[in-house]
N, C-alpha and C positions, 0 to 999 in steps of 0.2 A: 503493500499500500503506499509506504514511504517513498519507494523507488519510482512508483507511477507518478505521484505528486511531484517529485524532483523533476522527471522527464517533462511534466506539464509545465512546470516553471521555465524550463529552457524555451518552450514555444511562447509563453508569455512575455519572456524578456525581448523577443523579437517583435510581437504583435502589440504590446502594450507600453513598454518602458523604452527600449532602443537606446538606452544609455545616454540620453541627452537631457540638457535642462531647457526649461521654457523661460525665454527672455523676449520680452516685447513681440510676442506672437511667433517667434521663431525657436526652433529646436537647435540648440547649439551643442558641440560635442566637447568644447573646451580644449585647452592646451595641455591639460594633463588629465589622468583618468584616477577615479576613486574606486577602490576595491570594496565589495560588500560580500560579507561572509555569512555562512549559516552558523549561528552561535551554537547550535547543537554539536556540530562537526569540525568547525573550523574552515570547512571547505569554501573556497571562492565560488559564488554563485552569480556574480554580475560584476561589471564595472560600469561607472557612470561618469559624467562630465564632472570634473573637478573644477568649479568657477574661481575666478580671481576677484580681488577688490575692483579692478577696472569693469569687470562684468557686473558686479554690484551697482557700481556708480552708473553704469548704463541702464539697468534695471530701474534705479530710482528716477532718472530722467524720463524713462518710458512711462513709469507710473504717474509722473507730474503731468506729462503731455495728455494722458488719458483721463485725468480727473475731471476736467470741465465737461466733456461729453456724458461721462458716466453719472455724475452727480445730477445732471439735467434730465436723465432719462427718468420717466415717471416710475415710482416705487413699484407699481404693479408690473411694469416691464421688467425691472431687475428681479422681482419675485419670479416672474415666469421662467426666466433663465436659471435662477437657483433650483426651482422646482425640476427643471429639465435635467439639471446636473445630478440632483438627488435621485431621479429616476434612472439615469444611467448608471449611477453607482450601485443602486439596487439591481439593475439587469446583470451587472457583471460582479455580483457579490461573490460567486464561486471563485472566479479567477482572483479577485482582490484578497480574498481570504488566504488563498494559498500563498501569494505575494506576502502578506503581513506575517504569516506564520514562518515562512522561509527565511526573512531576515529579522524578524523580532524575536520568533521562538516560541510564543504562546500557543496553547493547544488550538487545533483548527476550529472547534466549536466556539471558543472564545473569540477568535478572529471574526468568525461570521457575525457574532454579536457585536463586534466592534463596528463592522461595516454598517449594520442596521442603525446603530447608535448615531454614528457619524452622518448618514444621510438625513437622520431626524433633525439635527441642527439646521441643515440647509432648508428643509421644509418649514421649520419653525421661524426661521428668520425672513424667509420669503414673506410669510404673513405679517411678521413683526414689523418689517419696514414700512408697511402701509399704515402702522399704527403709531408713528413717531410723532405724537401729538405735541403741540405747544400748550401755551396759556394765554388766557386774557386775565388780566390782573385789574380789580376794582381800583380806580385811579385815586390817588392821593393829591392830584393837582386839578383845578377846575378847567373844564373843557378839553381834557386830554384823554387819549386811549393808550392803554399799555399792553403790549404783546410781548410773549416769549416764544421764540421759534427754536427748534432743533435743526442744526445743519450739519452736513459731515465735516469732519475735521480736516481731511486731506489725505495724502498718502500715509498708509499704514505698513507696519512690518509685524510679522509673526516669527517667532522662533520657538519651534516645536520639538517635544520630547520623543524618545524612541520607544517608550511603554505603550503608547496610544497613537501610533503613526498616522492613522486616518482621522480619527475622531478629534484629535487635537488641531488639526488643520481646519477641518469643517466648523468646529464651534467657534474659530477665531475668524475665519475667512467668511463664514456666513454671515456673522454679525457685521464685519466691515463692508462687505459687498452690500448688504441690505441697506446699510446706512448711506451709501452712496460714495464709499471710498474705495480706490484701487489698493490692492494689498501684494506685498511681496513675502513669500514664505521662505525661509531657511530651515528645512528640516534637518533632524538629527543626522550626523553622518553614518550612524549605525543603519539607519532605516529609510534610505532615500527612495527606494523602488516603488513603494506604495504611494508616496507624495507625488512622484512622476506620473505613476498610473492615473491617479484621480486628476491630475493636471491635464492629461490627454482627454479624459472625459469632460473636464471643464471647458476645454477648447470646443469639443463636440457639442456641448451645451449651448454654445454662442457667446461665451464671455470675450469681450473684445481684447485685441493686443494691448498689452500694458496694464490691463485691469487685474489680471491675476497672474503671477509670476512665480516660478520655482527654481531656486538656485542651490546648488549643493557644493560644499567645499569645506575648507577649515573654519571652525566656528569663530575664531578670533579674527581672521582675515576678513570674513564676510559680515560679521557683526559690527566691525569698526566703522565702515560707512554708514550703515543704518544708525549707529548712535549719534555720529557727529555731523550728519547731514541734516541742516535745518529744514529741508524739504520734506523729511519724514517727520510727521507730526504726532504719530501714535505708535506705540510699541506694546506688543503683547507677547508675554514669555511664559512657558510653562517649563519648570525644570528645578534645579536644587537652590536652597536659599543662597549657598555660597556664590552661584553664578549669578542669581538675581541681584545680590548687592553690587556686583561688579557692573552689570547692566544699568542698575539705577544710578550709580554714579556717573556712568558714561551719558547717560539720557540727560543728566541735569545740565550738561553743557548747553543744550538746546531747549531746555524746559519742555520735553516732550510729555505728552499724556501717556502714562504708563499704567498697565495692569499686568500683574504677575500672579500666577498661581504656583506658589513655591513648596517646600517640603512639607511633610505631615509627620505626626507622631501620635496617631490616634489612640486614645484610650477606650476599651471596651469594657463597660462596668456592668457586672451581673449581680443582682441583688437576690438574697435566698428566698425571696417569695415568688420567683419566676419558675415557669416550668422548664426543667433541666433540658429536656429533649429540644425544646425551641431555642435555647440559649446556644445549645451546641451547634445545632444547625446554622443558626446566625453567625457564630463564631467561625465556622468553616468557610462560609460565604465571604465574611469580612476580612478573612486572613489570607486565603489561597487564590482568590481571583487575580489572573494575570501572573499566576505562580507567585503571588506575593509582591509583584513589582508594580505597585499601585499607590499612589499618594494617598488614597483613602484606606488603605490597608490598615487593619486594627494592629498595633504594635504591642500594647500593654493590656493584658486581660486581668483586670481587678476582679477578683471574685469573693463574694462575702464568705467568711470563714464557715458558716453553717453548711454550705454546699461546695466548699473548695475542693476537697478530695473527690467527692462524687463527680464534680466537673473535670477535673484532670483526668480522671479514669475513662469517662465517656468521651472526652475531647481526643485523647490519646488513641482510643479505639477507632474513631472516625479517620483520624490522621493516617493511621496505619493502612488504611484502605486506599489511599491516593497512591496512583501509579506515576512514576517518574520516567520520562522518556522524550523522544522526539515529538515535537508539536504536530507533525503531520501524521502520526500513528494515531487513529481514532480512539485508542484505549488510553491515551495519555491524559493525565490531570495536571501534572506539573511539569513544565518545559524547562529548557535551559535558562539561566540568567542571561540577559542579552550581552552583558559586558562582563569580563573575567574580573574586573574590579568589584563588580557588585557581588559575585559569588565569594571572592577573597574577603570582602566586608562582613558577609553573613558568617563565614568560618571564624573570622576574628572576633565577632561578637560572641559566639558560642565559647570560643577558648577563653576569652576574657571573663565571661559569665562563671565557667567552671572553676577557673583559678580562684574566683572570689567567693565560691561556696555553692553555686547552683548546681542543681542536679539535672542530668539529662534523662528524660523520661522515655522519650522516643527519638530515634535517629538511626540512619543507616548510611553515615556518611562515606563509608568505604566502598558501597555499592553503587556508586554513580557511573553514568556512561561516559564522562568527560570532565574536563575542568570547570566548565560553566555551569555543571549541574549541582545543585544543592537539594538534598533529600529534606522532606518536612521534618522539623525538629521542635520537640517541646521541652521547655525548660521550666523547673519550679524552683522553689526557695531563691527567687530572684529578688534582689535588693536594689535600691535606688542609685546605689554607687557603681552599678554595672553599666557597661556601655548600651547594652540593649534596653535599659529602662530609661537613658537619657538621649539617645540619637535614634534617628530613623533607620530602619533595618532594610526595607526593600527587597524582602525575600521571604522563603516559607519558613521563617524561624519564629516561634510564638513564645512569650514569656508569660507565665501565670503567676500573679501576685495576690496574695490573701489581703482582706481588709476587714474592719470590724464595722465602723459606722459609716454613714452617709457624709457627715461633714468631713470625716477624714479622707474618704476616696475622692471627693470633689476636689479638695486641696492637694492631693497627690495627683491628680489628673491635670490639674491646672499648672502644676510645677514644671512647665516646660515653655520655651519660648516659640514652640510650634502651636498653632491653633487652627488646623484645617477642618478636622472632623472629629466627632465623638459618637459613641454608641452607649445606649443605656437599655438595659433588659430589667423589666419590673412589671409586676401586675399591679401596682399601686398608681393610680392616676395622679395623686398629690405628690408623690415623690418623682414621677415622671416629669411633671410640670417644673418642680423646683430644680431637679438636675439640668433639664433643658435650658432653664434661665440662668444657672450659675456656672455652666461649663464655659469656659473661654475659648470658643472656636466658632467657626462660621457656619457650620452644618451639624445637626444632631440627628441621628436616627434614633427613634424610640421602638424597640422591640422589632427592628428590621435592619438588615444590612443593605438594603436597595432603596436608595433615595434619590439618584442622580437622574438628569434627563434635560431636554432642551427647555422646559418651561421654569427650571429652578435657578437661583442665583447661585452659582458655583464659586466659592472662594473662601479664604481663611482670614483669620485674625493674626495679630502680632508678626512674627516673621515667617507665616505661612502665605503671605501675599499682599496684594494691593488690587482693589477693585473686584468685579464679579464677570463671570461668563455665563453664557446662557440666560434666558428670561430677558425681560425688557431692561433690565440693568446691564446686561451684556451689550445689547445695542448702544446704550448710552456711553460705553466706553469709546466709541468711535464717532461720536457727536459732540458739538459744541453748543452751549445755550447762547442765544442771541436776545437781548432785551432792546425793544424798540418803543420809543415813546412819540406818539402823534399829538402834536400840540395845536393850539388854536382851532380846535374843531367847533367851538361854539359860536364863532363869528359869521 
């Protein structure tokens, strides 16, 4: 099965990607080539254009030229193009899923889900662009009429991650394009194939030259022009907090409007009044989606002492059923880590925890298929001084920590500079309301591990980000408010 999927990928490389980058409506091959590897095997699966800073400067100029015509296009017309793009993505979901799994590593079923998820943002913003309503303000000046309008900010840039290589592009580009802004996408160097594939479909959908561009290359070389060119008015980034700080400093030179979805360190709080089976099911979903390489992934499982041992036993039993393997194998639950550095970080966190007194309840680290694979691992007797309790894991490693009281666990959950998401499992409505109010994070799931989608404002507090993606708030990240005062209307 894996062999057949790999053969299919070779055909898709020719028909879908062709190794070029999209610049001003032209597919360029670049002066150098960038190699793409299968993270499960380390084998080269493609090479694509390695763009230069000069290419990025040309893309910025093309986006600037395209802005006037795109912003003047009626929102309904822009929406029709976005809907066409979404339909083409869904029509080619099978091919796109194979591409995503081949370069990113996630199980094929999850890649299929990402394609549908990504298309949903284009459909959502196609309609939301028609609802960019302004305001009429009751006047404080005699004979005056006060209006507030929402207008597109200008050229936008998106720097996207490797864990959701399709959906993070459509979530950003859908909002920018619906708002009337051209956008330049710089995908992660690990996962350029899916970005180029959906760019082909964007072209087929009718996006004009310069309005949507995709350039692949060195992150520093390509991001530098985006940061320092005043023609780029908005920057959207998803990635680590460390990189986000660097980009924020660079964007300050031209005072860009910046939205960032950065690292997460999600607490998963389980009170002893909840059904244990429901809590374990939620814990599995919150921890192991995308093989744990998800900014929403639960890192710290705080379990009230009354059910702590029972939860650990049941959670370990479910984890033992997970199958580690190549993402193109339909029986795989946990694929490889996309980058070796991520796998090494997971192993380092386990080693650190064990040295400091943690117990490994479940792990088969020696039975992996290659250096990028990390087996699902459960740690108990975890303390706050361990790396796994204080920093994001981004892999299939779970840490279980007991607690006594509600006040205690909320304080421990909030003792982090990350604040993207949190999970609470309880059968008490009062407790659920209190916890959701007091947790210092941008999103909270109560008795559910599934709460994302196009209508919701995705984003975090503290060092987990700035701004929001999705929802009407995501559209506003690419628009400016303009206040207009009409005077002397009484005469």
